[in-house]
ROMAR-934898 format. One record per residue: residue in three letters; residue number from 1; x negated, z negated, y negated of N, C-alpha, C in turn. Coordinates in steps of 0.001 Angstrom, whole numbers, plus 524288, in hexadecimal, padded with zeros to 5 digits. Example, Ala and Ser with C-alpha at 12.3 -4.5 7.8 and 13.67 -1.06 7.14 Angstrom:
<sites>
+------+-----+-------+-------+-------+-------+-------+-------+-------+-------+-------+
: code : pos :  n.xx :  n.zz :  n.yy : ca.xx : ca.zz : ca.yy :  c.xx :  c.zz :  c.yy :
+------+-----+-------+-------+-------+-------+-------+-------+-------+-------+-------+
:  ALA :   1 : 7CC7A : 7E188 : 8163A : 7CFF4 : 7E188 : 81194 : 7CC70 : 7E188 : 80CE4 :
:  SER :   2 : 7CDCE : 7E458 : 808CA : 7CA9A : 7E41C : 80424 : 7CD9C : 7E142 : 7FFE2 :
+------+-----+-------+-------+-------+-------+-------+-------+-------+-------+-------+
</sites>
This chain:
<sites>
+------+-----+-------+-------+-------+-------+-------+-------+-------+-------+-------+
: code : pos :  n.xx :  n.zz :  n.yy : ca.xx : ca.zz : ca.yy :  c.xx :  c.zz :  c.yy :
+------+-----+-------+-------+-------+-------+-------+-------+-------+-------+-------+
:  MET :   1 : ABFD6 : C4322 : B7679 : ABA13 : C436C : B773D : AB848 : C419E : B7104 :
:  GLN :   2 : AB500 : C3D68 : B7270 : AB250 : C3BDA : B6CF6 : AACAE : C3DC2 : B69E0 :
:  GLY :   3 : AAFE3 : C3E1E : B6616 : AAAB8 : C4191 : B6206 : AA3C3 : C4356 : B64AF :
:  SER :   4 : AA2E1 : C3F91 : B669D : A9C9F : C3FF2 : B690A : A9C70 : C4407 : B6C45 :
:  GLN :   5 : AA139 : C4327 : B7110 : AA354 : C45CE : B761F : AA23F : C4C52 : B738D :
:  VAL :   6 : AA721 : C4BBA : B70DF : AA824 : C50D1 : B6F4D : AA392 : C5617 : B6C1B :
:  LEU :   7 : A9EBB : C51D5 : B6AC8 : A99D4 : C54D3 : B6877 : A97BF : C5515 : B6C31 :
:  GLU :   8 : A94C9 : C50F3 : B7030 : A92F9 : C522D : B73CA : A9520 : C55CC : B7646 :
:  ARG :   9 : A997A : C587D : B78DC : A9B00 : C5CC1 : B7C5C : A9AB3 : C60A7 : B7875 :
:  GLN :  10 : A9AF2 : C615C : B7299 : A9A34 : C65DC : B6F1F : A9437 : C6732 : B7049 :
:  LEU :  11 : A901E : C6274 : B7073 : A8B3C : C6325 : B7160 : A8A29 : C6654 : B75D1 :
:  VAL :  12 : A8B8E : C64BE : B7948 : A8954 : C672D : B7F47 : A8BDD : C6C50 : B7EF8 :
:  VAL :  13 : A906D : C6DC1 : B7D0D : A9232 : C72BB : B7BBB : A8F47 : C7683 : B7976 :
:  ALA :  14 : A8D72 : C753E : B73D7 : A8B26 : C7775 : B7340 : A84AE : C77DF : B7473 :
:  ARG :  15 : A81F5 : C743B : B778E : A7D34 : C7721 : B794F : A7D64 : C7916 : B7E20 :
:  SER :  16 : A81BA : C7A68 : B8117 : A83DD : C7D4A : B852B : A80E2 : C8395 : B83FC :
:  TYR :  17 : A7E57 : C8494 : B8801 : A7AF8 : C88F4 : B8797 : A7C76 : C8B81 : B8CED :
:  PRO :  18 : A7C05 : C9224 : B8CBA : A7CD0 : C93E6 : B92F4 : A79EC : C932C : B953F :
:  GLU :  19 : A7A41 : C92F5 : B9B2D : A7505 : C9203 : B9EA0 : A7159 : C97A6 : B9E22 :
:  LYS :  20 : A7469 : C9B94 : B9D43 : A716C : C9F2D : B9F15 : A6DEE : CA07B : B99DE :
:  LEU :  21 : A6CAA : C9D3D : B95E4 : A6904 : C9EE7 : B92E3 : A658D : CA0F0 : B924F :
:  PHE :  22 : A60BF : C9E33 : B96D5 : A5BD4 : CA083 : B9851 : A5B52 : CA26C : B9DB4 :
:  GLU :  23 : A5F66 : CA42D : BA000 : A5F78 : CA6FC : BA5DB : A5DA5 : CAD6D : BA3F0 :
:  SER :  24 : A5A93 : CADFD : B9F77 : A5779 : CB3EC : B9F9B : A5206 : CB107 : BA061 :
:  GLY :  25 : A502A : CAC88 : BA290 : A4AD7 : CABF7 : BA2D0 : A4855 : CAB80 : B9D8D :
:  LYS :  26 : A48FE : CAD15 : B9A41 : A44D7 : CA9A7 : B955E : A4630 : CA4C9 : B962A :
:  THR :  27 : A42F6 : CA1E1 : B938C : A4252 : C9BDA : B9355 : A4403 : C9B4A : B8E94 :
:  MET :  28 : A415B : C9E2C : B87D2 : A429E : C9C09 : B85DE : A459F : CA0CB : B8313 :
:  ASP :  29 : A4911 : C9EA5 : B7F99 : A4C91 : CA32B : B7A84 : A4C24 : CA394 : B76CA :
:  VAL :  30 : A4AB4 : CA5C1 : B7323 : A4C57 : CA4A8 : B6D43 : A5304 : CA6F7 : B6BEE :
:  ASN :  31 : A5641 : CA272 : B6BB0 : A5AD2 : CA275 : B6967 : A5AEC : CA3F0 : B6570 :
:  LEU :  32 : A56CB : CA26F : B5F4D : A59EE : CA3E2 : B5CA4 : A5247 : CA5E5 : B5982 :
:  ALA :  33 : A530A : CA954 : B55E3 : A4F97 : CAA0D : B52DF : A50D5 : CAC0E : B4D9C :
:  LEU :  34 : A50D9 : CAB13 : B4A26 : A51C1 : CAF25 : B4486 : A4F6E : CAB6D : B4058 :
:  LEU :  35 : A504A : CAE1F : B3A5A : A4F4E : CAD49 : B37A5 : A5306 : CA905 : B31E7 :
:  ALA :  36 : A5087 : CA6EE : B301F : A52C9 : CA313 : B2B5E : A5030 : CA160 : B2703 :
:  ASP :  37 : A53C4 : CA0F7 : B240E : A50E0 : C9DB4 : B1C49 : A4E89 : C9895 : B205E :
:  SER :  38 : A51D1 : C95D7 : B221E : A5039 : C9097 : B22C4 : A5204 : C8E68 : B2981 :
:  ALA :  39 : A507F : C8BBC : B2A7E : A50C4 : C8A6B : B3081 : A4F04 : C84B4 : B3170 :
:  ASN :  40 : A5436 : C804B : B337C : A50F8 : C7A5E : B3642 : A53DC : C7AED : B3B00 :
:  ILE :  41 : A5094 : C7522 : B3D8D : A5430 : C7310 : B4117 : A5528 : C6D51 : B406A :
:  SER :  42 : A5912 : C6B9A : B411E : A5ADB : C682B : B3F6C : A5913 : C63E9 : B4271 :
:  ARG :  43 : A58F8 : C5C9F : B40FF : A5910 : C5A10 : B4640 : A5B0E : C5975 : B4A00 :
:  GLU :  44 : A5F83 : C5D38 : B4A93 : A6317 : C5C45 : B4F55 : A60F2 : C6096 : B5291 :
:  GLY :  45 : A5D04 : C6369 : B4F6D : A5C67 : C674F : B5339 : A6139 : C6C7C : B5215 :
:  LYS :  46 : A61C7 : C6D84 : B4DEF : A6576 : C73D9 : B4B3A : A629F : C73DE : B48F5 :
:  LEU :  47 : A6210 : C79EA : B48C7 : A5F2B : C7F5F : B4765 : A634B : C7FA4 : B42C6 :
:  ASN :  48 : A624E : C8041 : B3D2E : A6404 : C805B : B3925 : A6070 : C873A : B36F8 :
:  LEU :  49 : A653F : C8A6D : B3490 : A62BB : C8FA9 : B330D : A6460 : C9199 : B2D22 :
:  LEU :  50 : A61AD : C91F3 : B2A91 : A63CD : C9388 : B24D2 : A61F1 : C98B5 : B2406 :
:  GLY :  51 : A64A8 : C9C7A : B22D7 : A6359 : CA1AB : B20BE : A620B : CA572 : B2537 :
:  ILE :  52 : A6498 : CA661 : B277A : A62BC : CA7CA : B2F31 : A61C1 : CAE4F : B2C48 :
:  PHE :  53 : A5E58 : CB2E3 : B2BF1 : A5E72 : CB7D7 : B29FC : A5ABA : CBA28 : B2E90 :
:  ASN :  54 : A5B7B : CC039 : B2E37 : A5917 : CC307 : B30EE : A588E : CC733 : B2C8D :
:  LEU :  55 : A58FC : CC959 : B2873 : A587C : CCBCD : B2577 : A56BA : CCB48 : B2025 :
:  ILE :  56 : A51D0 : CCCF7 : B1D07 : A51B1 : CCB4A : B19CA : A4FF5 : CD030 : B142F :
:  TYR :  57 : A50F9 : CCFCC : B0FC7 : A4FD6 : CD4F2 : B0CFF : A4BA0 : CD1E7 : B06BE :
:  ALA :  58 : A4928 : CD604 : B0759 : A4491 : CD4DA : B028A : A446D : CDA08 : AFFB7 :
:  GLN :  59 : A432E : CD8BD : AFAE5 : A41EA : CDC80 : AF568 : A3E9A : CDFD9 : AF6DC :
:  SER :  60 : A3AFD : CDF17 : AF939 : A36FF : CE290 : AF887 : A327E : CE035 : AFF99 :
:  PHE :  61 : A2E79 : CE478 : AFF76 : A2BEA : CE3B8 : B0426 : A2604 : CE45C : B022F :
:  PRO :  62 : A221A : CE036 : B02EC : A230D : CDCDD : B07FB : A2633 : CD736 : B0605 :
:  ALA :  63 : A2934 : CD4C0 : B085F : A2D18 : CD131 : B07FA : A2A4C : CCC8F : B0A6D :
:  VAL :  64 : A2B5C : CC7AB : B06A5 : A2B74 : CC2F6 : B09D2 : A3188 : CBEE0 : B0A46 :
:  HIS :  65 : A31D2 : CBDD8 : B0E63 : A359C : CBA14 : B0ED7 : A3364 : CB3AB : B0F5F :
:  PRO :  66 : A3420 : CB060 : B0CA8 : A32C7 : CAB0D : B0C3B : A3331 : CA93C : B0F08 :
:  ASN :  67 : A36F6 : CA845 : B11AD : A3782 : CA37E : B158A : A3CD4 : CA4C1 : B1A0B :
:  MET :  68 : A3B1F : CA453 : B1F5F : A4014 : CA461 : B2326 : A3C98 : CA136 : B25AB :
:  HIS :  69 : A420D : C9FA6 : B2A82 : A3F2A : C9D13 : B2E68 : A4068 : C9F5F : B34B8 :
:  LEU :  70 : A3E6E : C9F5C : B382B : A40E7 : CA1E0 : B3CCD : A4288 : C9EFF : B40A1 :
:  VAL :  71 : A47F9 : C9EE6 : B42BB : A4938 : C9A27 : B44FB : A49DF : C9CED : B4950 :
:  VAL :  72 : A46DF : C99F4 : B4FC4 : A4703 : C9BD7 : B53D6 : A496A : C966C : B5777 :
:  SER :  73 : A4D83 : C97DD : B5B09 : A4F40 : C94C3 : B5E29 : A4E6E : C9546 : B641C :
:  PHE :  74 : A4ACC : C9289 : B673C : A4A15 : C93A9 : B6DD9 : A4C72 : C904C : B6FB8 :
:  SER :  75 : A4DCE : C93C3 : B743A : A51F5 : C90F7 : B76F8 : A4E11 : C90AF : B7EE4 :
:  THR :  76 : A4FD7 : C8C29 : B814E : A4DA5 : C8C1D : B856A : A5060 : C8886 : B896B :
:  THR :  77 : A4C44 : C890D : B8CA9 : A50FA : C829A : B91D7 : A4BBE : C7E68 : B93E8 :
:  ASN :  78 : A4E16 : C7C5C : B9337 : A4A11 : C7766 : B9563 : A4486 : C77F4 : B9A67 :
:  ALA :  79 : A455D : C7CCE : B9C96 : A4263 : C7D78 : BA064 : A3D06 : C7F10 : B9C34 :
:  GLU :  80 : A3DCD : C812D : B9700 : A37DA : C818F : B9297 : A37F0 : C7C95 : B91A5 :
:  ALA :  81 : A3922 : C77DB : B911A : A3891 : C7405 : B8E49 : A3242 : C717F : B8F23 :
:  GLY :  82 : A305D : C7184 : B8B3E : A2B66 : C6F86 : B8B19 : A289F : C7473 : B8BAD :
:  ARG :  83 : A2915 : C782A : B8C91 : A2466 : C7ADE : B89D7 : A243D : C7E43 : B86E6 :
:  THR :  84 : A1EF8 : C8284 : B84CC : A1E13 : C8230 : B8211 : A1F94 : C8A12 : B8037 :
:  LYS :  85 : A218C : C892F : B7C93 : A2257 : C90AB : B7BBF : A2094 : C90BD : B766C :
:  GLN :  86 : A1E4E : C94E0 : B7652 : A1B86 : C97FE : B733C : A1E9F : C9C19 : B6FFC :
:  VAL :  87 : A1E12 : C9CEE : B699E : A22F6 : C9E33 : B6701 : A1EC6 : CA295 : B635F :
:  GLU :  88 : A20BC : CA526 : B648D : A1E41 : CAA93 : B5F24 : A21E2 : CABAD : B5CAA :
:  ILE :  89 : A212B : CADFF : B5753 : A232C : CB124 : B544F : A23D2 : CB4C4 : B5153 :
:  GLN :  90 : A22A2 : CB94C : B5346 : A2147 : CBDCA : B4E93 : A24E1 : CC08A : B4BA5 :
:  PHE :  91 : A23BA : CC224 : B4715 : A2479 : CC3CC : B4294 : A2241 : CC988 : B4382 :
:  LEU :  92 : A27DD : CCC8E : B4407 : A26E5 : CD154 : B4461 : A28F3 : CD530 : B3E3B :
:  GLY :  93 : A2614 : CDA3F : B3DD4 : A27DE : CDC4D : B3975 : A2B2E : CE0F5 : B3C28 :
:  PRO :  94 : A2D18 : CE391 : B3866 : A30CC : CE836 : B39A7 : A2D79 : CEC52 : B3C20 :
:  ASP :  95 : A2984 : CEC91 : B3DC6 : A26FF : CEEDE : B4045 : A25C5 : CED9C : B4493 :
:  GLY :  96 : A27D4 : CE7FF : B468F : A2561 : CE65D : B4C45 : A21E9 : CE20F : B4CB1 :
:  ASN :  97 : A1EA9 : CE492 : B4895 : A18A2 : CE23E : B48D5 : A18CC : CDCB2 : B4756 :
:  LYS :  98 : A13C5 : CD966 : B4A3C : A1621 : CD383 : B48A9 : A1287 : CD395 : B431A :
:  ILE :  99 : A13C0 : CCFF7 : B404C : A1422 : CCFD5 : B3B8E : A1141 : CC8C2 : B3CE4 :
:  GLY : 100 : A1353 : CC5A8 : B3DC2 : A108B : CC0C1 : B4007 : A13B4 : CBD8A : B436D :
:  SER : 101 : A1243 : CBA45 : B4611 : A1359 : CB4A6 : B497D : A1383 : CB076 : B483F :
:  ILE : 102 : A14F1 : CACAE : B4B0F : A148E : CA6D3 : B49FC : A1616 : CA617 : B50CE :
:  THR : 103 : A1195 : CA14A : B5167 : A11DC : CA0BC : B57BD : A1268 : C9A09 : B577F :
:  GLY : 104 : A1517 : C9762 : B5B5B : A15D9 : C923D : B5DF3 : A16A4 : C9189 : B6289 :
:  LYS : 105 : A17B6 : C8BE6 : B63FD : A1AE5 : C8B12 : B6876 : A1D97 : C8564 : B68AF :
:  PHE : 106 : A2103 : C8438 : B6AB9 : A2463 : C7FE9 : B6B27 : A23F7 : C7EA4 : B7142 :
:  VAL : 107 : A2415 : C794D : B72A0 : A2632 : C7772 : B77DF : A2C48 : C789B : B7683 :
:  VAL : 108 : A2F0F : C79DD : B7B58 : A344B : C7931 : B7C62 : A36EF : C7209 : B7DB1 :
:  PRO : 109 : A3890 : C7259 : B7A12 : A3B78 : C6CA3 : B7B05 : A404E : C6BC1 : B7ECC :
:  LYS : 110 : A4005 : C6687 : B81F2 : A43FD : C664A : B866D : A4845 : C657A : B8510 :
:  GLY : 111 : A4C8D : C673E : B873E : A5082 : C687A : B8449 : A555A : C64BE : B88BD :
:  GLU : 112 : A5A86 : C6494 : B8966 : A5E14 : C630F : B8AF9 : A5E0D : C65E2 : B9041 :
:  PRO : 113 : A5F42 : C65CF : B9398 : A5E9A : C66C0 : B99CE : A652E : C6A51 : B97B4 :
:  GLY : 114 : A6468 : C6FBA : B9B3C : A6823 : C7394 : B9B77 : A6A01 : C75C6 : B94F0 :
:  TYR : 115 : A673A : C74E9 : B9296 : A67CA : C7772 : B8C38 : A6336 : C7878 : B8B75 :
:  PRO : 116 : A6276 : C7D09 : B87A3 : A5D96 : C80FD : B859C : A5D03 : C7CD3 : B81E4 :
:  ILE : 117 : A575D : C7F06 : B8298 : A541F : C7BBC : B7DE8 : A533F : C7F1A : B7938 :
:  GLN : 118 : A559A : C7D27 : B72D9 : A5293 : C8094 : B6E6E : A51BD : C7ED8 : B6C2A :
:  VAL : 119 : A4C51 : C82FC : B6A08 : A4866 : C8027 : B65EA : A482A : C8449 : B62A6 :
:  ASN : 120 : A4A74 : C8234 : B5D53 : A4A10 : C84DD : B594D : A4586 : C8592 : B55D0 :
:  HIS : 121 : A41F1 : C89F7 : B5503 : A3FF1 : C8A2D : B5164 : A402B : C8C62 : B4C67 :
:  ILE : 122 : A3E95 : C8AB6 : B48AF : A3EE0 : C8E13 : B419E : A390B : C8ED3 : B414C :
:  VAL : 123 : A38A1 : C9469 : B40E5 : A3335 : C93F9 : B3DC4 : A3347 : C95DC : B38E0 :
:  PRO : 124 : A3056 : C93F6 : B33F0 : A3094 : C959A : B2E3B : A2BE8 : C9975 : B2D5A :
:  ILE : 125 : A3069 : C9D76 : B2B0B : A2C0F : CA3A5 : B2B38 : A2A7E : CA25C : B25F2 :
:  PRO : 126 : A25D0 : CA27C : B2502 : A23BC : CA24E : B1E59 : A258E : CA72C : B1BD5 :
:  PRO : 127 : A2316 : CA7DA : B160C : A2498 : CACB7 : B15C6 : A22A3 : CB19F : B1743 :
:  LEU : 128 : A2553 : CB546 : B18C2 : A25BD : CBA09 : B1C72 : A25F5 : CBE17 : B193A :
:  LYS : 129 : A20B9 : CC1C7 : B1A40 : A2199 : CC708 : B1785 : A21D7 : CCAB3 : B1A36 :
:  PHE : 130 : A2783 : CCDB1 : B194B : A29C6 : CD370 : B1AAC : A26D5 : CD832 : B1820 :
:  GLU : 131 : A2358 : CDA96 : B1ADE : A205E : CDEEC : B16D5 : A260A : CE353 : B1717 :
:  LYS : 132 : A2835 : CE567 : B19C8 : A2BDD : CE7C1 : B19C8 : A3103 : CE5DF : B1B10 :
:  PRO : 133 : A351C : CE997 : B1A2C : A3BBA : CE7E8 : B1C87 : A397C : CEA04 : B22CB :
:  GLY : 134 : A3D6C : CE8C0 : B251C : A3F66 : CE81E : B2BF7 : A41B5 : CE635 : B2E1C :
:  ASP : 135 : A3F36 : CE60C : B335D : A40D1 : CE284 : B371E : A3E9F : CDDFA : B3849 :
:  TYR : 136 : A3C72 : CDAE0 : B36E1 : A3972 : CD60D : B38E4 : A38FB : CD0CA : B3D18 :
:  ALA : 137 : A389A : CCF1A : B3FA1 : A385B : CCB74 : B4491 : A35A5 : CC779 : B450E :
:  PHE : 138 : A38A1 : CC3A1 : B4758 : A352D : CBFD7 : B49B0 : A35DE : CBF75 : B4FAE :
:  ASN : 139 : A3248 : CBE9B : B52DF : A3340 : CC0D9 : B5669 : A3295 : CB9F6 : B591C :
:  ILE : 140 : A35AA : CB7ED : B5D8E : A3316 : CB401 : B5F4C : A3198 : CB4BE : B6510 :
:  PHE : 141 : A2D55 : CB382 : B6730 : A2B92 : CB37B : B6C15 : A2B23 : CAD84 : B6DD7 :
:  VAL : 142 : A2C40 : CAC6E : B70AE : A2AE7 : CA693 : B7490 : A26E5 : CA7D6 : B7A46 :
:  ASN : 143 : A22A4 : CA584 : B79A7 : A1FAE : CA790 : B7E53 : A1F3F : CAD51 : B7ECC :
:  ASP : 144 : A1E8F : CB096 : B7C70 : A1C77 : CB50C : B7A89 : A21AE : CBB20 : B7C16 :
:  GLU : 145 : A25A8 : CB720 : B7ADB : A2A6E : CB94A : B7C2F : A2DC7 : CBAAE : B79D9 :
:  LEU : 146 : A2EE8 : CBF17 : B77AA : A33ED : CC148 : B7257 : A382B : CBD55 : B747B :
:  LYS : 147 : A3B07 : CB8E6 : B7121 : A3DED : CB741 : B71A8 : A4419 : CB8E4 : B6F15 :
:  LYS : 148 : A4238 : CB9AB : B683B : A4484 : CBA89 : B65B4 : A42E6 : CBD4F : B6035 :
:  GLU : 149 : A4512 : CC0DD : B5DB1 : A438B : CC01B : B5910 : A48CF : CC18B : B55E8 :
:  ALA : 150 : A4464 : CBE69 : B4F57 : A4810 : CBEFD : B4B17 : A4843 : CC070 : B47CD :
:  SER : 151 : A4C13 : CC56D : B470F : A4A93 : CCAA9 : B40BA : A4BFD : CC8DA : B3FC5 :
:  LEU : 152 : A47FD : CCDD6 : B3A35 : A49E0 : CCB18 : B356A : A47AB : CD1AB : B31E7 :
:  ARG : 153 : A4CF3 : CD37C : B3040 : A4DB4 : CD90E : B2ECA : A4BC3 : CD67E : B26F4 :
:  VAL : 154 : A4837 : CD912 : B2578 : A4626 : CD8B7 : B2029 : A47A1 : CDF80 : B1DED :
:  LEU : 155 : A4AF4 : CDEFC : B1866 : A4D0D : CE31D : B1766 : A4AD6 : CE3A7 : B112D :
:  PRO : 156 : A4B80 : CE84D : B0DF4 : A4909 : CE7C1 : B079D : A4FCE : CE650 : B064C :
:  LEU : 157 : A4EB6 : CE404 : B01D2 : A53C8 : CE498 : AFEB8 : A5686 : CE9A4 : AFA87 :
:  LYS : 158 : A59C4 : CE9B1 : AFD29 : A5C53 : CEDB6 : AFBDD : A5E40 : CED4F : AF620 :
:  PRO : 159 : A5B32 : CEFA0 : AEF40 : A5D41 : CEF11 : AEC58 : A61FD : CEF64 : AEAC5 :
:  SER : 160 : A63AF : CEB50 : AE78C : A6A42 : CEA11 : AE619 : A6BD3 : CEE85 : AE159 :
:  LYS : 161 : A70BE : CF0E7 : AE27B : A7017 : CF556 : ADF80 : A749F : CF44C : AD9B3 :
+------+-----+-------+-------+-------+-------+-------+-------+-------+-------+-------+
</sites>
């Protein structure tokens, strides 16, 4: 088998997905929601992540984290192609109260027949203030339905002995 035929076969295998992916009746899912120091999407569409985390330490409170990115990967079928999706990301404090939110929308692109459509978004988070230690969360909603949570634990830095 020639090199290009092998590569084509490997690509087909790598892109094969279980047919039951959307049997739950949901038309859009969030496959990935995480925090990273940096992220980008290459020209080829590859999602690149650097410094994935869900825990930060602070010397004192209130504390400010200078920079992070919320990375979200949406997955859907061609039945959704061309439809507009409303997205809301809510930032929740340790008490469960909403501290802030951002909203936006996107149109689902057309994909290849028989394969899921992946839509990756990288949301830069400006300096973020944490009033106290605890478990914080970024909740991702699509069309008012909660799809995924990216959790972040903020703890006081223990003094070194």
